[in-house]
All heavy atoms as an XYZ file, in Angstrom:
829
protein
N      21.188      4.586     -5.519
C      21.918      4.520     -4.264
C      21.475      5.676     -3.355
O      21.246      6.785     -3.809
C      23.414      4.588     -4.532
C      24.227      4.528     -3.281
S      25.881      4.010     -3.659
C      26.447      3.746     -2.035
N      21.371      5.399     -2.072
C      20.922      6.387     -1.107
C      22.058      7.352     -0.763
O      23.193      6.948     -0.550
C      20.441      5.689      0.180
O      19.472      4.715     -0.169
C      19.823      6.684      1.116
N      21.741      8.623     -0.710
C      22.698      9.675     -0.375
C      23.142      9.529      1.086
O      22.326      9.325      1.984
C      22.036     11.029     -0.619
C      22.934     12.207     -0.317
O      24.155     12.025     -0.280
O      22.394     13.310     -0.127
N      24.444      9.647      1.341
C      24.996      9.491      2.694
C      24.437     10.537      3.648
O      24.190     10.257      4.824
C      26.548      9.503      2.690
C      27.106      9.099      4.066
C      27.076     10.873      2.320
C      26.956      7.688      4.393
N      24.210     11.750      3.156
C      23.630     12.806      4.000
C      22.219     12.439      4.431
O      21.822     12.696      5.570
C      23.642     14.153      3.276
C      25.037     14.701      3.108
O      25.916     14.459      3.930
N      25.250     15.435      2.029
N      21.478     11.828      3.526
C      20.116     11.392      3.855
C      20.162     10.275      4.909
O      19.366     10.257      5.838
C      19.390     10.912      2.594
C      17.951     10.539      2.825
C      17.073     11.689      3.301
O      17.336     12.863      2.964
O      16.103     11.408      4.035
N      21.115      9.370      4.757
C      21.273      8.304      5.753
C      21.617      8.864      7.126
O      21.092      8.413      8.144
C      22.362      7.319      5.321
C      21.976      6.296      4.279
C      23.190      5.463      3.886
C      20.864      5.417      4.768
N      22.487      9.845      7.169
C      22.871     10.464      8.442
C      21.674     11.170      9.078
O      21.472     11.101     10.293
C      24.026     11.453      8.239
C      25.322     10.788      7.781
S      25.900      9.518      8.901
C      26.429     10.520     10.265
N      20.894     11.836      8.261
C      19.690     12.517      8.755
C      18.715     11.488      9.336
O      18.159     11.687     10.420
C      19.045     13.286      7.607
C      17.807     14.051      7.987
C      17.254     14.783      6.768
C      15.871     15.322      7.029
N      15.282     15.922      5.821
N      18.528     10.391      8.628
C      17.636      9.339      9.112
C      18.173      8.706     10.393
O      17.404      8.394     11.305
C      17.442      8.268      8.035
C      16.574      8.723      6.883
C      16.361      7.614      5.877
O      16.801      6.478      6.074
N      15.687      7.931      4.797
N      19.477      8.531     10.476
C      20.077      7.952     11.687
C      19.837      8.859     12.884
O      19.535      8.376     13.988
C      21.571      7.730     11.469
N      19.963     10.156     12.696
C      19.712     11.110     13.782
C      18.249     11.057     14.215
O      17.944     11.048     15.408
C      20.090     12.524     13.344
C      19.913     13.567     14.437
C      20.489     14.906     14.009
C      20.225     16.026     14.962
N      20.504     15.801     16.339
N      17.348     11.004     13.243
C      15.923     10.902     13.561
C      15.636      9.606     14.317
O      14.878      9.593     15.284
C      15.081     10.960     12.282
C      15.055     12.313     11.621
C      14.358     12.273     10.270
O      14.128     11.208      9.699
N      14.005     13.443      9.759
N      16.261      8.525     13.860
C      16.040      7.239     14.518
C      16.559      7.278     15.955
O      15.912      6.760     16.872
C      16.720      6.121     13.746
C      16.504      4.750     14.364
S      17.212      3.443     13.382
C      15.880      3.177     12.242
N      17.691      7.904     16.169
C      18.252      8.010     17.508
C      17.300      8.783     18.420
O      17.060      8.391     19.568
C      19.613      8.688     17.467
C      20.266      8.807     18.825
C      21.602      9.520     18.770
O      21.913     10.216     17.803
N      22.397      9.351     19.814
N      16.737      9.877     17.921
C      15.797     10.667     18.715
C      14.552      9.860     19.040
O      14.081      9.865     20.181
C      15.429     11.945     17.960
C      16.571     12.947     17.870
C      16.303     14.091     16.899
O      15.231     14.109     16.258
O      17.186     14.969     16.777
N      14.034      9.142     18.048
C      12.843      8.319     18.286
C      13.147      7.183     19.251
O      12.315      6.825     20.075
C      12.290      7.783     16.969
C      11.620      8.845     16.145
C      10.849      8.238     15.013
C      10.181      9.334     14.225
N       8.751      9.250     14.297
N      14.347      6.632     19.158
C      14.751      5.563     20.060
C      14.795      6.069     21.499
O      14.331      5.393     22.417
C      16.104      5.005     19.635
C      16.585      3.869     20.492
C      15.988      2.622     20.422
C      17.639      4.046     21.373
C      16.424      1.569     21.208
C      18.087      3.003     22.167
C      17.483      1.762     22.083
N      15.327      7.260     21.705
C      15.378      7.845     23.047
C      13.975      8.103     23.583
O      13.695      7.866     24.758
C      16.209      9.124     23.029
C      17.686      8.865     22.846
C      18.511     10.125     22.633
O      17.981     11.177     22.301
N      19.818     10.005     22.804
N      13.087      8.576     22.722
C      11.697      8.783     23.123
C      11.048      7.456     23.498
O      10.322      7.365     24.494
C      10.904      9.437     21.995
C      11.254     10.880     21.728
C      10.564     11.433     20.483
O       9.582     10.822     20.006
O      11.015     12.469     19.985
N      11.302      6.420     22.695
C      10.729      5.098     22.960
C      11.240      4.537     24.284
O      10.476      3.924     25.033
C      11.059      4.146     21.811
N      12.515      4.766     24.590
C      13.068      4.308     25.867
C      12.384      5.016     27.040
O      12.079      4.390     28.055
C      14.571      4.562     25.924
C      15.379      3.579     25.123
C      16.864      3.860     25.230
O      17.299      5.003     25.148
N      17.646      2.812     25.413
N      12.153      6.311     26.892
C      11.485      7.064     27.957
C      10.059      6.561     28.155
O       9.594      6.411     29.288
C      11.498      8.556     27.641
N       9.373      6.300     27.050
C       8.007      5.778     27.144
C       7.995      4.381     27.754
O       7.122      4.053     28.544
C       7.347      5.759     25.763
C       6.922      7.115     25.275
C       5.898      7.785     26.181
O       4.921      7.126     26.610
O       6.079      8.971     26.486
N       8.960      3.563     27.372
C       9.033      2.198     27.901
C       9.231      2.204     29.412
O       8.682      1.364     30.121
C      10.162      1.424     27.220
N      10.002      3.155     29.905
C      10.244      3.246     31.345
C       8.960      3.573     32.098
O       8.778      3.151     33.241
C      11.303      4.300     31.634
N       8.049      4.300     31.452
C       6.777      4.674     32.092
C       5.729      3.566     31.990
O       4.771      3.552     32.755
C       6.205      5.924     31.415
C       7.058      7.149     31.572
C       6.432      8.295     30.798
C       7.369      9.476     30.677
N       6.818     10.520     29.805
N       5.920      2.677     31.055
C       4.941      1.623     30.764
C       4.875      0.622     31.907
O       5.832      0.413     32.632
C       5.390      0.939     29.474
C       4.459     -0.095     28.944
C       4.948     -0.644     27.610
N       4.968      0.417     26.608
C       5.999      0.685     25.840
N       7.113      0.007     25.939
N       5.937      1.664     24.959
N       3.724     -0.014     32.044
C       3.610     -1.128     32.981
C       2.632     -2.148     32.414
O       1.751     -1.808     31.631
C       3.151     -0.659     34.365
O       1.822     -0.237     34.335
N       2.842     -3.390     32.788
C       1.968     -4.476     32.365
C       1.632     -5.316     33.585
O       2.325     -5.269     34.601
C       2.612     -5.363     31.275
C       2.870     -4.585     30.002
C       3.885     -6.003     31.770
N       0.574     -6.095     33.462
C       0.168     -6.980     34.559
C       0.232     -8.413     34.066
O      -0.409     -8.770     33.075
C      -1.243     -6.632     35.070
C      -1.231     -5.226     35.663
C      -1.704     -7.668     36.092
C      -2.573     -4.732     36.130
N       1.031     -9.204     34.749
C       1.108    -10.630     34.469
C       0.207    -11.377     35.443
O       0.036    -10.954     36.582
N      -0.352    -12.477     34.962
C      -1.281    -13.254     35.794
C      -0.930    -14.729     35.754
O      -0.352    -15.213     34.787
C      -2.718    -13.087     35.285
C      -3.257    -11.685     35.356
C      -4.714    -11.597     34.913
O      -5.395    -12.645     34.875
O      -5.151    -10.492     34.611
N      -1.330    -15.421     36.799
C      -1.241    -16.876     36.823
C      -2.383    -17.405     37.671
O      -3.018    -16.662     38.414
C       0.110    -17.338     37.365
O       0.234    -17.011     38.726
N      -2.618    -18.708     37.543
C      -3.686    -19.323     38.320
C      -5.039    -18.718     38.012
O      -5.834    -18.489     38.915
N      -5.306    -18.454     36.733
C      -6.569    -17.859     36.292
C      -6.860    -16.547     37.024
O      -7.982    -16.271     37.422
C      -7.720    -18.852     36.462
N      -5.813    -15.759     37.216
C      -5.981    -14.447     37.842
C      -5.874    -14.440     39.354
O      -6.068    -13.393     39.973
N      -5.528    -15.566     39.950
C      -5.400    -15.605     41.403
C      -4.168    -14.846     41.880
O      -4.135    -14.340     43.001
C      -5.347    -17.051     41.901
C      -6.639    -17.857     41.728
C      -6.401    -19.313     42.113
C      -7.763    -17.249     42.552
N      -3.135    -14.794     41.023
C      -1.931    -14.031     41.330
C      -1.697    -13.051     40.188
O      -1.709    -13.437     39.022
C      -0.700    -14.947     41.504
C       0.559    -14.116     41.725
C      -0.904    -15.910     42.662
N      -1.528    -11.778     40.539
C      -1.269    -10.733     39.546
C      -0.054     -9.929     39.994
O       0.067     -9.590     41.170
C      -2.467     -9.793     39.416
C      -3.722    -10.476     38.927
C      -4.892     -9.508     38.874
C      -6.152    -10.244     38.469
N      -7.317     -9.368     38.462
N       0.825     -9.650     39.025
C       2.014     -8.858     39.316
C       2.120     -7.759     38.272
O       2.108     -8.032     37.077
C       3.289     -9.727     39.307
C       3.216    -10.777     40.412
C       4.532     -8.855     39.467
C       4.423    -11.670     40.511
N       2.228     -6.534     38.752
C       2.436     -5.397     37.863
C       3.932     -5.125     37.774
O       4.606     -4.967     38.786
C       1.711     -4.158     38.389
C       1.867     -2.960     37.485
C       1.152     -1.722     38.002
O       0.448     -1.809     39.036
O       1.283     -0.662     37.373
N       4.442     -5.086     36.538
C       5.863     -4.862     36.294
C       6.019     -3.610     35.445
O       5.330     -3.440     34.438
C       6.501     -6.081     35.585
C       7.951     -5.812     35.226
C       6.393     -7.309     36.464
N       6.945     -2.737     35.858
C       7.208     -1.503     35.126
C       8.145     -1.731     33.953
O       8.746     -2.797     33.804
N       8.275     -0.712     33.132
C       9.076     -0.778     31.922
C      10.543     -1.054     32.139
O      11.253     -1.443     31.221
N      11.028     -0.876     33.337
C      12.428     -1.202     33.659
C      12.508     -2.502     34.437
O      13.453     -2.739     35.178
C      13.063     -0.067     34.439
C      13.148      1.184     33.598
C      13.890      2.266     34.268
N      13.901      3.418     33.370
C      14.500      4.545     33.607
N      15.156      4.698     34.728
N      14.455      5.523     32.751
N      11.485     -3.320     34.282
C      11.389     -4.639     34.906
C      11.386     -4.563     36.425
O      11.880     -5.457     37.102
C      12.513     -5.564     34.398
C      12.405     -5.805     32.909
C      13.079     -4.995     32.002
C      11.588     -6.811     32.417
C      12.956     -5.197     30.637
C      11.457     -7.019     31.058
C      12.147     -6.201     30.166
O      12.015     -6.403     28.816
N      10.818     -3.496     36.946
C      10.675     -3.357     38.389
C       9.262     -3.786     38.786
O       8.299     -3.431     38.144
C      10.936     -1.908     38.828
C      10.094     -0.902     38.059
O       9.905     -1.087     36.841
O       9.620      0.070     38.667
N       9.174     -4.591     39.837
C       7.871     -5.040     40.320
C       7.229     -3.888     41.079
O       7.808     -3.362     42.036
C       8.012     -6.286     41.223
C       6.662     -6.671     41.809
C       8.611     -7.442     40.432
N       6.050     -3.494     40.632
C       5.365     -2.356     41.252
C       4.280     -2.791     42.233
O       3.991     -2.079     43.189
C       4.750     -1.473     40.166
C       5.803     -0.818     39.299
C       5.193      0.100     38.290
N       6.244      0.750     37.503
C       6.015      1.482     36.446
N       4.782      1.683     36.030
N       7.022      2.027     35.788
N       3.695     -3.953     41.956
C       2.595     -4.388     42.815
C       2.416     -5.891     42.669
O       2.558     -6.433     41.583
C       1.302     -3.678     42.390
C       0.105     -3.931     43.268
C      -1.104     -3.066     42.847
N      -1.442     -3.200     41.448
C      -2.278     -4.127     40.944
N      -2.834     -5.005     41.749
N      -2.540     -4.169     39.657
N       2.105     -6.550     43.776
C       1.797     -7.980     43.781
C       0.442     -8.146     44.441
O       0.211     -7.623     45.528
C       2.866     -8.788     44.557
C       2.475    -10.257     44.626
C       4.233     -8.610     43.930
N      -0.433     -8.864     43.762
C      -1.774     -9.123     44.313
C      -1.987    -10.636     44.342
O      -1.907    -11.296     43.307
C      -2.830     -8.455     43.425
C      -4.238     -8.610     43.920
C      -5.226     -7.931     42.981
O      -4.916     -6.853     42.449
O      -6.318     -8.511     42.783
N      -2.229    -11.168     45.530
C      -2.444    -12.601     45.699
C      -3.812    -12.808     46.345
O      -4.084    -12.270     47.417
C      -1.339    -13.233     46.577
C       0.034    -13.009     45.934
C      -1.602    -14.721     46.792
C       1.192    -13.470     46.777
N      -4.629    -13.581     45.684
C      -5.958    -13.898     46.211
C      -5.792    -14.625     47.548
O      -4.930    -15.511     47.672
C      -6.699    -14.791     45.204
C      -8.136    -15.020     45.598
O      -8.381    -15.844     46.515
O      -9.020    -14.385     44.988
N      -6.578    -14.278     48.560
C      -6.439    -14.916     49.880
C      -6.569    -16.441     49.845
O      -5.932    -17.134     50.648
C      -7.567    -14.296     50.708
C      -7.883    -13.010     50.028
C      -7.594    -13.230     48.572
N      -7.343    -16.973     48.914
C      -7.498    -18.427     48.830
C      -6.191    -19.122     48.462
O      -5.964    -20.277     48.830
C      -8.576    -18.796     47.803
C      -9.971    -18.417     48.280
O     -10.174    -18.277     49.506
O     -10.863    -18.259     47.414
N      -5.326    -18.430     47.738
C      -4.047    -19.014     47.341
C      -3.176    -19.260     48.577
O      -2.405    -20.220     48.626
C      -3.309    -18.090     46.339
C      -1.913    -18.597     46.048
C      -4.106    -17.980     45.056
N      -3.308    -18.418     49.571
C      -2.477    -18.544     50.763
C      -2.774    -19.816     51.551
O      -1.997    -20.212     52.417
C      -2.628    -17.309     51.647
C      -2.216    -16.011     50.951
S      -0.621    -16.076     50.138
C       0.445    -16.085     51.554
N      -3.864    -20.485     51.229
C      -4.198    -21.747     51.877
C      -3.410    -22.909     51.271
O      -3.365    -23.995     51.833
C      -5.696    -22.021     51.749
C      -6.552    -20.982     52.445
C      -8.019    -21.202     52.164
C      -8.840    -20.050     52.735
N     -10.241    -20.111     52.302
N      -2.800    -22.660     50.117
C      -2.025    -23.689     49.427
C      -0.644    -23.814     50.064
O      -0.243    -22.973     50.863
C      -1.876    -23.335     47.939
C      -3.185    -23.225     47.190
C      -3.923    -24.551     47.093
O      -3.268    -25.615     47.049
O      -5.168    -24.534     47.062
N       0.088    -24.852     49.647
C       1.434    -25.012     50.194
C       2.383    -23.963     49.612
O       2.121    -23.355     48.582
C       1.973    -26.434     50.003
C       2.150    -26.813     48.538
O       1.947    -25.963     47.652
O       2.512    -27.973     48.278
N       3.474    -23.757     50.298
C       4.440    -22.708     49.962
C       4.947    -22.824     48.525
O       5.034    -21.834     47.803
C       5.603    -22.776     50.951
C       6.713    -21.784     50.710
C       7.812    -21.973     51.762
C       8.945    -21.019     51.550
N      10.005    -21.549     50.725
N       5.281    -24.032     48.083
C       5.823    -24.230     46.738
C       4.806    -23.830     45.671
O       5.178    -23.268     44.636
C       6.259    -25.687     46.531
C       7.513    -26.065     47.307
C       7.231    -26.376     48.784
O       6.067    -26.640     49.150
O       8.196    -26.330     49.573
N       3.549    -24.106     45.917
C       2.489    -23.742     44.958
C       2.389    -22.223     44.827
O       2.304    -21.689     43.719
C       1.145    -24.319     45.411
C       0.000    -23.891     44.544
S       0.078    -24.698     42.968
C      -1.614    -25.120     42.773
N       2.435    -21.529     45.938
C       2.370    -20.065     45.927
C       3.594    -19.501     45.190
O       3.467    -18.599     44.356
C       2.279    -19.491     47.359
C       2.328    -17.972     47.341
C       1.005    -19.977     48.037
N       4.762    -20.043     45.480
C       5.986    -19.583     44.812
C       5.903    -19.788     43.300
O       6.289    -18.914     42.518
C       7.204    -20.311     45.383
C       7.522    -19.908     46.802
C       8.582    -20.780     47.452
O       8.881    -21.889     46.932
O       9.118    -20.363     48.496
N       5.387    -20.938     42.882
C       5.245    -21.222     41.450
C       4.279    -20.244     40.781
O       4.525    -19.778     39.657
C       4.765    -22.654     41.218
C       5.838    -23.696     41.514
O       7.023    -23.323     41.617
O       5.478    -24.891     41.641
N       3.184    -19.926     41.460
C       2.207    -18.989     40.901
C       2.794    -17.583     40.783
O       2.567    -16.883     39.787
C       0.934    -18.963     41.750
C       0.042    -20.196     41.645
C      -1.062    -20.142     42.698
C      -0.558    -20.325     40.255
N       3.570    -17.165     41.781
C       4.212    -15.843     41.731
C       5.218    -15.797     40.590
O       5.257    -14.843     39.805
C       4.871    -15.492     43.085
C       5.736    -14.253     42.962
C       3.797    -15.284     44.154
N       6.027    -16.835     40.460
C       7.017    -16.888     39.381
C       6.338    -16.874     38.017
O       6.774    -16.166     37.096
C       7.898    -18.125     39.534
N       5.263    -17.626     37.866
C       4.542    -17.683     36.586
C       3.921    -16.327     36.247
O       3.949    -15.900     35.078
C       3.468    -18.767     36.634
N       3.384    -15.638     37.235
C       2.795    -14.313     36.994
C       3.878    -13.320     36.586
O       3.675    -12.505     35.664
C       2.051    -13.824     38.235
N       5.025    -13.375     37.236
C       6.126    -12.483     36.876
C       6.597    -12.776     35.452
O       6.800    -11.860     34.651
C       7.291    -12.626     37.862
C       8.451    -11.743     37.513
C       8.413    -10.384     37.769
C       9.571    -12.268     36.893
C       9.482     -9.559     37.434
C      10.644    -11.451     36.554
C      10.597    -10.095     36.818
N       6.772    -14.046     35.112
C       7.207    -14.418     33.767
C       6.196    -13.968     32.717
O       6.586    -13.540     31.621
C       7.453    -15.923     33.674
C       8.673    -16.356     34.451
O       9.580    -15.562     34.701
N       8.697    -17.607     34.854
N       4.923    -14.048     33.034
C       3.879    -13.583     32.113
C       4.005    -12.077     31.883
O       3.909    -11.601     30.744
C       2.491    -13.926     32.676
C       1.361    -13.523     31.751
O       1.416    -13.876     30.546
O       0.416    -12.867     32.232
N       4.247    -11.332     32.936
C       4.404     -9.881     32.815
C       5.629     -9.525     31.978
O       5.568     -8.648     31.113
C       4.499     -9.236     34.200
N       6.739    -10.207     32.209
C       7.969     -9.943     31.445
C       7.739    -10.237     29.965
O       8.142     -9.462     29.096
C       9.149    -10.767     32.003
C      10.340    -10.737     31.060
C       9.543    -10.245     33.368
N       7.062    -11.331     29.668
C       6.768    -11.685     28.273
C       5.922    -10.595     27.614
O       6.206    -10.181     26.488
C       6.054    -13.027     28.221
C       5.720    -13.493     26.833
C       4.992    -14.821     26.848
C       4.547    -15.187     25.440
N       3.694    -16.363     25.432
N       4.906    -10.124     28.312
C       4.052     -9.061     27.769
C       4.844     -7.777     27.542
O       4.676     -7.105     26.525
C       2.876     -8.779     28.708
C       1.837     -9.867     28.743
C       0.744     -9.531     29.735
C      -0.310    -10.623     29.799
N      -1.357    -10.315     30.794
N       5.701     -7.449     28.474
C       6.511     -6.237     28.363
C       7.469     -6.328     27.178
O       7.607     -5.381     26.403
C       7.273     -6.000     29.662
C       7.962     -4.659     29.825
C       6.970     -3.515     29.719
C       8.661     -4.608     31.167
N       8.109     -7.464     27.021
C       9.035     -7.650     25.903
C       8.315     -7.575     24.560
O       8.820     -6.986     23.605
C       9.789     -8.967     26.041
C      10.822     -8.919     27.146
C      11.527    -10.239     27.382
O      11.074    -11.288     26.859
O      12.541    -10.232     28.096
N       7.124     -8.160     24.468
C       6.345     -8.094     23.230
C       5.954     -6.656     22.911
O       6.041     -6.220     21.760
C       5.100     -8.972     23.335
C       5.404    -10.456     23.290
C       4.190    -11.322     23.572
O       3.071    -10.784     23.817
O       4.334    -12.553     23.555
N       5.537     -5.923     23.926
C       5.154     -4.525     23.730
C       6.354     -3.704     23.272
O       6.251     -2.910     22.340
C       4.591     -3.935     25.038
O       3.460     -4.718     25.439
C       4.151     -2.498     24.858
N       7.500     -3.907     23.911
C       8.709     -3.174     23.524
C       9.144     -3.522     22.106
O       9.548     -2.652     21.337
C       9.841     -3.440     24.509
C       9.592     -2.796     25.854
O       8.789     -1.881     25.988
N      10.280     -3.276     26.868
N       9.057     -4.785     21.744
C       9.448     -5.212     20.399
C       8.531     -4.582     19.359
O       9.006     -4.095     18.333
C       9.396     -6.737     20.293
C       9.851     -7.265     18.958
C       9.814     -8.773     18.929
C      10.198     -9.277     17.558
N      10.103    -10.726     17.463
N       7.236     -4.567     19.624
C       6.284     -3.951     18.702
C       6.575     -2.466     18.533
O       6.543     -1.930     17.421
C       4.840     -4.147     19.184
C       4.374     -5.587     19.072
O       5.019     -6.378     18.355
O       3.363     -5.917     19.709
N       6.870     -1.782     19.624
C       7.170     -0.350     19.583
C       8.408     -0.090     18.744
O       8.422      0.817     17.908
C       7.374      0.200     21.005
O       6.181     -0.011     21.756
C       7.701      1.680     20.982
N       9.447     -0.887     18.939
C      10.693     -0.699     18.193
C      10.493     -0.996     16.711
O      11.028     -0.287     15.858
C      11.795     -1.579     18.765
C      12.159     -1.229     20.190
S      12.643      0.483     20.392
C      14.304      0.379     19.799
N       9.717     -2.013     16.397
C       9.460     -2.347     14.997
C       8.700     -1.226     14.298
O       9.001     -0.875     13.165
C       8.665     -3.647     14.893
O       9.432     -4.722     15.340
N       7.709     -0.662     14.979
C       6.944      0.445     14.406
C       7.838      1.660     14.198
O       7.726      2.348     13.186
C       5.771      0.816     15.309
C       4.680     -0.209     15.322
C       3.614      0.095     16.361
O       3.671      1.114     17.045
N       2.644     -0.786     16.490
N       8.726      1.910     15.137
C       9.610      3.053     15.043
C      10.524      2.914     13.827
O      10.743      3.866     13.085
C      10.458      3.165     16.304
C      11.404      4.337     16.305
S      12.481      4.315     17.731
C      13.622      3.045     17.265
N      11.060      1.749     13.600
C      12.024      1.530     12.521
C      11.363      1.406     11.153
O      12.023      1.588     10.137
C      12.844      0.286     12.812
N      10.070      1.136     11.112
C       9.409      0.879      9.833
C       9.374      2.090      8.909
O       9.290      1.944      7.698
C       7.996      0.344     10.063
O       7.175      1.358     10.618
N       9.450      3.292      9.436
C       9.349      4.480      8.615
C      10.648      4.923      7.976
O      10.661      5.872      7.195
N      11.743      4.247      8.238
C      13.035      4.672      7.720
C      13.416      3.890      6.471
O      13.266      2.684      6.414
C      14.120      4.509      8.792
C      13.943      5.466      9.928
C      13.359      5.051     11.113
C      14.321      6.787      9.800
C      13.171      5.935     12.153
C      14.140      7.677     10.838
C      13.561      7.254     12.018
N      13.913      4.597      5.482
C      14.364      3.994      4.233
C      15.819      3.574      4.390
O      16.693      4.424      4.538
C      14.251      5.018      3.101
C      12.862      5.567      2.925
C      12.141      4.876      1.797
O      12.777      4.439      0.870
N      10.847      4.784      1.886
N      16.069      2.290      4.350
C      17.432      1.787      4.489
C      17.965      1.393      3.117
O      17.208      1.035      2.224
C      17.455      0.572      5.419
C      17.141      0.926      6.843
S      18.401      2.025      7.488
C      17.467      2.911      8.689
N      19.280      1.427      2.986
C      19.873      1.020      1.710
C      19.541     -0.435      1.406
O      19.316     -1.231      2.318
C      21.369      1.184      1.933
C      21.534      1.926      3.195
C      20.266      1.840      3.954
N      19.540     -0.757      0.151
C      19.237     -2.110     -0.281
C      20.195     -3.096      0.384
O      21.412     -2.873      0.437
C      19.387     -2.192     -1.793
C      18.764     -3.433     -2.373
C      18.729     -3.360     -3.881
O      18.404     -2.305     -4.427
O      19.043     -4.387     -4.493
N      19.656     -4.165      0.933
C      20.482     -5.177      1.576
C      20.722     -4.947      3.060
O      21.197     -5.827      3.752
N      20.368     -3.760      3.593
C      20.565     -3.468      5.007
C      19.409     -4.049      5.789
O      18.259     -3.856      5.448
C      20.641     -1.958      5.228
C      20.983     -1.577      6.641
C      22.302     -1.488      7.046
C      19.981     -1.327      7.568
C      22.629     -1.126      8.353
C      20.288     -0.987      8.864
C      21.620     -0.883      9.249
N      19.719     -4.762      6.884
C      18.676     -5.390      7.693
C      18.873     -5.045      9.153
O      19.985     -5.006      9.638
C      18.699     -6.906      7.518
C      18.358     -7.317      6.118
C      18.310     -8.788      5.985
C      17.898     -9.069      4.566
N      18.232    -10.267      4.008
N      17.758     -4.800      9.818
C      17.787     -4.590     11.258
C      17.906     -5.935     11.959
O      17.498     -6.947     11.413
C      16.492     -3.906     11.739
C      16.548     -2.416     11.653
C      15.775     -1.744     10.736
C      17.359     -1.695     12.497
C      15.819     -0.379     10.644
C      17.409     -0.313     12.426
C      16.640      0.337     11.503
N      18.382     -5.931     13.187
C      18.521     -7.202     13.907
C      17.199     -7.776     14.387
O      17.161     -8.832     14.948
C      19.427     -6.841     15.092
C      19.278     -5.385     15.269
C      18.964     -4.818     13.906
N      16.079     -7.091     14.190
C      14.800     -7.668     14.624
C      13.861     -7.840     13.517
O      13.663     -7.582     12.526
C      14.112     -6.874     15.729
C      14.338     -5.396     15.712
C      13.812     -4.589     14.732
C      15.111     -4.788     16.680
C      14.005     -3.227     14.730
C      15.320     -3.429     16.695
C      14.767     -2.650     15.720
């Protein structure tokens, strides 16, 4: 059986690493694309749009097509950001010894 003091020590370490991971995530950014790169959107770690790049040829299309491409690029960026954050959290938690039967939610 794992010592309660050891568990508390690990919990404190995990909390510190979690705070560090949150700070790093806020600095992170990813680029989502759609239309084979015709629309690119850079999204920051707090899901803030930092930059939108639209190829001039796209502007010749109808309004709905442009809107769909922007939405798809944003969704691509969010998906990439979530995957990156999930990977970071999984790596952070992998080094901690949990009691038998204890499971993380991810």
